[in-house]
Phi, psi and omega in degrees: 000127177262133178264132181232133176247125180256155172292160186306317184293328178282330174296319178297314179299319181277353181059051178229157174242141176072199182277156180259154174236126185233145169270128180244126179273138178080201182294148181269104179230171175304316182299313183290326177293314180292324175300314179295319179298312181290330177291321182278330180233077185299339179292347178271353179301129180088352181271328183259324178220156182297141180302316188274306186276342183064017178275149178304137178287151175301148178069019171239131181234153178242133179228150172201139177053041178063025178238140174278114181257010187302326184258007176284160176299141178298338183257005176286139179298139175284161180305150181304325180297328176284316181298328180270352180087005179289327179233148179276158169266120185259129173251119190236137172279123181269163180234150176239163178105187184221000000 
């Protein structure tokens, strides 16, 4: 079970409270986690990554084990602690400006 934490506005859109638990088939990567998330919560399609390119949307960041994984390859394995469910995969809304 993969644990996923969404920002408040996406939890509202998905009609969930707290963190999510997802079954991910195959290797645990950003792509497979987001595929499972969008399959289980179709209302989130297009909110985290672009419909066509499947690239992360601006102002959305991914964190796990206190590391920013936003610029890592979508197909790079996530840390073992995320794959085992010991640590959550965090999807965070970023802010710009000063």
